[in-house]
Backbone as a chain_set.jsonl record, in Angstrom:
{"seq": "XXXXXXXXXXXXXXXXXXXXXXXXXXXXXXXXXXXXXXXXXXXXXXXXXXXXXXXXXXXXXXXXXXXXXXXXXXXXXXXXXXXXXXXXXXXXXXXXXXXXXXXXXXXXXXXXXXXXXXXXXXXX", "coords": {"N": [[110.895, -51.908, 122.972], [113.606, -50.657, 120.977], [113.781, -48.82, 118.2], [116.369, -49.01, 116.81], [117.21, -52.006, 117.267], [117.393, -54.048, 116.185], [119.376, -53.498, 114.225], [122.211, -54.507, 111.808], [121.369, -57.246, 112.142], [120.646, -60.36, 111.085], [118.759, -60.328, 107.792], [115.03, -61.837, 107.714], [114.396, -64.611, 106.786], [111.786, -65.101, 103.426], [109.39, -66.778, 103.814], [107.102, -69.647, 103.621], [104.248, -69.231, 104.353], [103.875, -66.445, 103.927], [102.44, -63.204, 103.478], [103.088, -62.575, 100.501], [103.295, -65.585, 98.983], [100.706, -67.294, 96.759], [97.812, -68.421, 97.929], [96.818, -70.784, 96.615], [99.342, -72.111, 95.756], [100.467, -71.945, 98.643], [98.515, -73.617, 100.39], [98.633, -76.381, 98.467], [101.162, -76.72, 98.62], [101.25, -77.51, 101.597], [99.223, -79.652, 101.418], [100.518, -81.738, 99.813], [103.051, -82.115, 101.543], [102.033, -83.073, 103.466], [101.032, -85.405, 102.784], [102.987, -86.739, 102.034], [103.975, -87.37, 104.965], [102.395, -88.799, 105.56], [99.863, -88.527, 106.523], [96.808, -88.525, 105.238], [94.369, -87.697, 105.581], [94.823, -85.036, 106.667], [96.092, -83.812, 104.206], [93.974, -84.447, 102.197], [92.178, -82.55, 103.541], [93.766, -80.488, 102.15], [94.779, -80.095, 100.126], [91.717, -79.874, 98.984], [91.466, -77.301, 99.816], [93.028, -76.658, 98.144], [91.853, -76.954, 95.597], [89.891, -75.688, 95.695], [91.154, -73.062, 95.868], [91.769, -72.738, 92.731], [90.319, -74.394, 90.559], [91.31, -75.97, 88.542], [93.571, -76.928, 88.003], [95.642, -79.698, 87.542], [97.069, -80.469, 89.732], [96.139, -80.463, 92.568], [93.713, -82.516, 92.308], [95.089, -84.685, 91.398], [96.454, -85.218, 93.433], [94.963, -85.848, 95.306], [92.916, -87.771, 94.361], [95.237, -89.551, 94.734], [96.155, -89.489, 97.435], [93.097, -90.641, 98.445], [93.808, -93.495, 97.478], [95.856, -94.314, 98.898], [94.618, -94.489, 101.081], [93.516, -96.726, 101.195], [91.037, -96.552, 99.532], [89.809, -97.27, 96.711], [86.996, -97.278, 95.21], [85.897, -94.763, 96.304], [88.315, -92.607, 95.266], [87.827, -93.503, 92.171], [85.519, -91.936, 91.971], [86.162, -89.251, 92.501], [88.211, -89.657, 90.773], [85.82, -89.409, 88.591], [85.221, -87.427, 88.661], [87.416, -85.208, 87.648], [87.892, -85.972, 85.901], [85.982, -84.463, 84.46], [86.246, -81.634, 85.166], [88.871, -81.48, 84.487], [89.169, -82.482, 82.216], [90.006, -85.401, 80.016], [93.103, -87.219, 80.38], [96.126, -88.375, 80.036], [97.373, -89.288, 82.615], [95.592, -89.412, 84.626], [93.758, -91.3, 83.361], [95.916, -93.133, 84.078], [95.757, -93.295, 86.895], [93.247, -94.279, 86.951], [93.424, -96.705, 86.341], [95.237, -97.444, 88.214], [93.427, -97.282, 90.459], [91.596, -99.018, 89.433], [92.415, -101.397, 89.378], [93.006, -102.048, 92.176], [90.505, -102.184, 93.326], [90.077, -104.414, 92.211], [89.351, -105.252, 89.662], [90.651, -105.784, 87.156], [90.679, -106.184, 84.043], [89.733, -103.589, 83.1], [91.599, -102.477, 84.811], [93.503, -102.754, 83.409], [92.465, -101.573, 80.803], [92.608, -98.73, 81.228], [95.232, -98.871, 81.657], [96.193, -99.386, 79.163], [95.194, -96.705, 77.484], [95.905, -94.646, 79.092], [98.87, -95.182, 78.178], [98.539, -94.986, 75.515], [97.135, -92.411, 75.326], [99.545, -90.799, 76.443], [101.602, -90.911, 74.199], [100.863, -88.91, 72.128]], "CA": [[112.294, -51.771, 122.301], [114.567, -49.693, 120.61], [114.081, -48.806, 116.533], [117.461, -49.404, 116.433], [117.48, -52.837, 118.35], [117.547, -54.858, 115.059], [120.294, -52.7, 113.104], [123.129, -56.108, 111.714], [120.556, -58.428, 112.195], [120.176, -61.333, 109.486], [117.038, -60.408, 107.87], [114.131, -62.929, 108.343], [113.859, -64.962, 105.117], [110.584, -64.988, 103.282], [108.581, -68.203, 104.979], [106.067, -70.024, 102.607], [102.944, -68.935, 104.768], [103.637, -65.052, 104.218], [101.403, -63.287, 102.395], [103.669, -62.796, 98.854], [102.785, -66.877, 98.306], [99.696, -67.86, 96.375], [97.361, -69.403, 98.284], [96.886, -72.415, 95.582], [100.4, -73.259, 96.206], [100.889, -72.563, 99.758], [97.703, -75.324, 100.106], [99.433, -77.378, 97.392], [102.796, -77.375, 99.326], [101.045, -78.145, 102.582], [98.895, -81.104, 101.33], [102.257, -82.648, 99.222], [103.782, -82.309, 102.523], [100.888, -84.124, 104.664], [100.825, -86.569, 101.835], [104.312, -87.368, 102.326], [104.07, -87.685, 106.136], [101.397, -90.603, 105.407], [98.691, -87.821, 107.023], [96.282, -88.452, 104.832], [93.404, -87.025, 106.206], [95.223, -83.584, 106.596], [96.642, -84.021, 102.862], [93.174, -84.522, 101.649], [91.613, -81.044, 103.228], [94.921, -79.531, 101.93], [94.026, -80.584, 98.303], [90.833, -79.794, 98.833], [91.629, -76.138, 99.595], [94.058, -75.927, 96.699], [90.957, -77.209, 94.716], [89.104, -74.169, 95.983], [91.649, -71.445, 95.005], [92.054, -73.477, 91.62], [90.016, -75.787, 90.297], [91.568, -76.201, 86.595], [94.784, -77.188, 88.159], [95.615, -80.72, 87.646], [97.979, -81.33, 90.788], [95.48, -81.682, 93.764], [93.218, -83.739, 91.608], [95.701, -86.329, 91.105], [96.805, -85.512, 94.706], [93.768, -86.086, 96.38], [92.881, -89.383, 94.37], [96.42, -90.49, 95.285], [96.122, -89.584, 98.554], [92.263, -91.594, 98.784], [94.241, -94.432, 97.625], [97.226, -94.417, 99.784], [94.254, -94.779, 102.007], [92.627, -97.845, 100.743], [89.469, -95.884, 99.487], [89.635, -97.059, 95.604], [85.693, -96.447, 95.218], [86.079, -93.493, 96.537], [88.963, -92.12, 94.187], [87.16, -93.519, 91.279], [84.439, -90.848, 92.134], [86.881, -88.076, 92.47], [88.491, -89.145, 89.284], [85.077, -88.977, 87.706], [84.863, -85.279, 88.608], [88.545, -84.835, 87.69], [87.787, -85.753, 84.108], [84.486, -83.585, 84.139], [86.728, -80.241, 85.346], [90.25, -80.803, 83.78], [89.162, -82.841, 81.216], [90.549, -86.512, 80.408], [95.048, -86.714, 80.007], [97.382, -89.721, 80.6], [97.585, -88.705, 84.244], [93.967, -89.705, 84.522], [93.891, -92.79, 82.863], [96.935, -94.371, 84.954], [95.171, -93.279, 87.812], [92.363, -94.772, 86.879], [94.134, -98.135, 86.175], [95.593, -98.42, 89.674], [91.706, -97.744, 91.436], [90.565, -100.423, 89.18], [93.358, -102.704, 89.932], [92.805, -102.048, 93.665], [89.074, -103.078, 93.185], [90.028, -106.256, 91.84], [88.566, -104.897, 87.891], [91.664, -105.829, 86.261], [90.136, -105.789, 83.031], [89.485, -101.836, 83.369], [92.47, -101.599, 84.822], [94.231, -102.941, 81.379], [92.013, -100.854, 79.315], [92.531, -97.835, 81.181], [96.454, -98.275, 81.441], [96.446, -99.001, 77.488], [94.719, -95.96, 77.249], [97.025, -94.113, 79.563], [100.237, -95.051, 77.521], [98.558, -94.073, 74.182], [97.645, -90.806, 75.563], [100.89, -90.462, 76.476], [102.526, -90.589, 73.198], [100.502, -87.751, 71.47]], "C": [[111.922, -50.867, 121.582], [114.365, -49.909, 118.922], [115.415, -49.218, 115.481], [118.279, -50.477, 116.72], [118.01, -54.254, 117.092], [118.602, -54.223, 113.618], [121.711, -54.486, 113.06], [122.256, -56.776, 112.322], [120.538, -59.027, 110.885], [119.25, -60.494, 108.803], [116.565, -61.917, 107.971], [114.148, -63.561, 107.06], [112.344, -65.31, 105.081], [110.185, -66.673, 103.634], [107.546, -68.35, 103.305], [104.333, -69.629, 102.979], [102.84, -67.455, 104.419], [102.66, -64.606, 103.303], [102.264, -63.46, 101.182], [103.423, -64.52, 98.476], [101.387, -66.258, 98.122], [98.925, -68.479, 97.245], [97.293, -70.974, 97.706], [98.179, -72.853, 95.985], [100.72, -73.292, 97.331], [99.781, -74.092, 99.69], [98.469, -76.548, 99.485], [100.924, -77.944, 97.969], [102.491, -77.831, 100.767], [100.249, -79.251, 102.121], [100.181, -82.203, 100.734], [102.796, -82.645, 100.66], [103.074, -83.419, 103.881], [100.843, -85.52, 104.229], [102.077, -87.397, 102.16], [104.51, -88.125, 103.456], [103.164, -89.178, 106.81], [100.26, -89.922, 106.558], [98.053, -87.672, 105.855], [95.254, -87.392, 104.88], [93.548, -85.135, 106.166], [95.465, -83.402, 104.901], [95.192, -83.829, 102.087], [92.14, -82.972, 101.75], [92.761, -79.94, 103.242], [94.469, -79.38, 100.3], [93.223, -80.179, 97.938], [90.69, -78.181, 98.592], [92.193, -75.307, 98.509], [92.653, -75.52, 95.695], [90.257, -75.571, 94.658], [89.588, -73.278, 95.226], [91.611, -71.846, 93.062], [91.722, -74.53, 90.915], [90.704, -76.55, 88.909], [93.021, -76.909, 86.838], [94.833, -78.811, 88.295], [96.275, -81.494, 89.319], [97.036, -81.932, 91.962], [94.086, -82.247, 93.369], [93.668, -84.849, 91.469], [96.095, -86.618, 93.039], [96.199, -86.08, 95.411], [93.207, -87.954, 95.763], [94.327, -90.178, 94.598], [96.243, -90.428, 96.997], [94.724, -90.983, 99.135], [92.776, -93.17, 98.187], [95.187, -95.04, 98.49], [96.278, -94.834, 100.917], [93.149, -96.447, 101.883], [92.0, -97.567, 100.775], [89.33, -95.866, 97.742], [88.496, -96.26, 94.671], [85.984, -95.074, 94.785], [86.484, -92.247, 95.64], [88.461, -92.312, 93.021], [86.142, -92.323, 91.184], [84.593, -89.424, 91.952], [87.669, -88.186, 91.154], [87.798, -88.87, 87.877], [84.741, -87.2, 87.681], [86.121, -84.109, 88.213], [88.31, -84.444, 86.235], [86.769, -84.971, 83.773], [85.061, -82.061, 84.091], [88.353, -80.037, 84.504], [90.096, -81.585, 82.68], [90.63, -84.282, 81.352], [92.359, -86.59, 80.151], [95.32, -88.421, 80.339], [97.36, -89.615, 82.026], [96.317, -89.22, 84.728], [94.022, -91.203, 84.847], [94.537, -93.367, 83.669], [96.49, -94.659, 86.123], [93.94, -94.122, 87.913], [92.313, -96.599, 86.974], [94.717, -98.22, 88.034], [94.135, -98.129, 90.508], [91.581, -99.04, 91.361], [91.434, -101.505, 89.553], [93.149, -103.066, 91.161], [91.234, -102.503, 94.102], [88.961, -104.139, 92.748], [89.588, -105.985, 90.181], [89.788, -104.793, 87.625], [91.995, -105.848, 85.103], [90.107, -104.439, 82.935], [90.487, -101.311, 83.578], [93.725, -101.926, 83.602], [94.126, -102.021, 80.494], [92.433, -99.285, 79.653], [94.026, -97.584, 81.173], [96.617, -98.39, 80.147], [96.027, -97.727, 77.667], [95.335, -94.706, 78.111], [98.607, -93.619, 78.334], [99.663, -94.777, 76.126], [98.317, -92.592, 74.189], [98.86, -89.703, 75.679], [102.107, -89.885, 75.452], [101.797, -89.459, 72.353], [100.927, -86.999, 71.971]], "O": [[110.835, -50.33, 121.37], [114.714, -50.958, 118.381], [115.556, -49.521, 114.297], [119.507, -50.446, 116.635], [118.833, -55.149, 117.283], [118.514, -54.481, 112.417], [121.952, -55.253, 113.992], [122.604, -56.881, 113.498], [120.442, -58.427, 109.815], [118.858, -59.663, 109.622], [117.263, -62.904, 108.201], [113.838, -62.808, 106.137], [111.676, -65.667, 106.051], [111.024, -67.574, 103.607], [107.37, -67.584, 102.357], [103.406, -69.7, 102.172], [101.699, -67.018, 104.57], [102.096, -65.333, 102.486], [102.214, -64.603, 100.727], [103.369, -64.608, 97.249], [100.88, -65.318, 98.735], [99.511, -69.531, 97.499], [97.638, -72.018, 98.259], [98.25, -73.939, 96.559], [101.285, -74.33, 97.677], [100.041, -75.189, 99.197], [98.814, -77.542, 100.124], [101.535, -79.007, 97.852], [103.362, -78.532, 101.284], [100.793, -80.234, 102.623], [100.575, -83.241, 101.266], [103.04, -83.836, 100.853], [103.513, -84.15, 104.768], [100.685, -86.524, 104.924], [102.065, -88.58, 102.5], [105.025, -89.241, 103.397], [103.192, -89.987, 107.737], [99.798, -90.676, 107.415], [98.488, -86.749, 105.167], [95.34, -86.335, 104.255], [92.739, -84.283, 105.801], [94.681, -82.572, 104.441], [95.247, -82.937, 101.24], [91.576, -82.388, 100.825], [92.827, -78.925, 103.935], [93.89, -78.503, 99.659], [93.228, -79.868, 96.747], [90.09, -77.692, 97.635], [92.075, -74.154, 98.096], [92.367, -74.427, 95.205], [90.212, -74.687, 93.803], [89.045, -72.721, 94.272], [91.377, -70.921, 92.285], [92.479, -75.454, 90.62], [90.415, -77.677, 88.505], [93.581, -77.427, 85.872], [94.082, -79.289, 89.144], [96.03, -82.588, 89.827], [96.96, -83.102, 92.336], [93.311, -82.419, 94.31], [93.02, -85.894, 91.404], [96.049, -87.657, 93.698], [96.694, -86.865, 96.219], [93.142, -88.977, 96.445], [94.361, -91.409, 94.613], [96.225, -91.469, 97.654], [94.994, -91.934, 99.869], [92.018, -94.086, 98.508], [95.213, -96.248, 98.725], [96.809, -95.5, 101.806], [92.245, -96.886, 102.593], [91.434, -97.789, 101.846], [88.885, -94.843, 97.221], [88.618, -95.315, 93.892], [86.192, -94.48, 93.727], [85.778, -91.302, 95.289], [88.492, -91.251, 92.397], [86.07, -91.788, 90.077], [83.79, -88.598, 91.519], [87.861, -87.194, 90.45], [88.241, -88.491, 86.793], [84.267, -86.3, 86.989], [86.095, -82.882, 88.307], [88.405, -83.395, 85.599], [86.667, -84.774, 82.562], [84.61, -81.266, 83.266], [88.867, -79.004, 84.076], [91.051, -81.429, 81.919], [91.607, -84.354, 82.097], [92.734, -85.596, 79.529], [94.62, -89.313, 80.816], [97.263, -90.809, 82.31], [96.589, -89.455, 85.906], [94.195, -91.932, 85.824], [93.938, -94.288, 84.225], [96.585, -95.783, 86.616], [93.663, -94.642, 88.994], [91.512, -97.397, 87.461], [94.446, -99.13, 88.818], [93.845, -99.031, 91.293], [91.489, -99.925, 92.212], [90.965, -102.519, 90.07], [93.079, -104.264, 91.431], [90.961, -103.105, 95.141], [87.953, -104.842, 92.802], [89.603, -107.048, 89.56], [90.258, -103.67, 87.81], [93.154, -105.645, 84.741], [91.124, -104.246, 82.27], [90.81, -100.217, 83.115], [94.621, -101.198, 83.175], [94.953, -101.598, 79.686], [92.616, -98.525, 78.702], [94.416, -96.47, 80.825], [97.265, -97.45, 79.688], [96.921, -97.311, 78.403], [95.121, -93.624, 77.563], [99.108, -92.574, 77.919], [100.506, -94.213, 75.428], [98.879, -91.737, 73.503], [99.08, -88.548, 75.312], [103.0, -89.048, 75.585], [102.695, -89.011, 71.64], [100.767, -85.838, 71.595]]}, "num_chains": 1, "name": "protein.A"}
């Protein structure tokens, strides 16, 4: 191959999987893409990879919980919510997810309490 063969060719676009993209950002992109496609197991693995890169980031925690809820596993989602609360702290997003998980588990009183908590926290 001659070094002159590519002269005048269009430059190749920088893709998200090139080394210039942070591993956290790439893992989160892949997790969200898998999640949108309904590939929840794959999404869980990629959210986990994103958490390995940045445990303090809320997005992979929330994505992990949402994927578990989408898989019909509200009890497992509550376990992850407890862990997330210890790592990233409580906030309106976690309270809202707790409300959803509680409602899907049939704990409607808890769901309403978490929903109210999320609304109060969101106003602050």
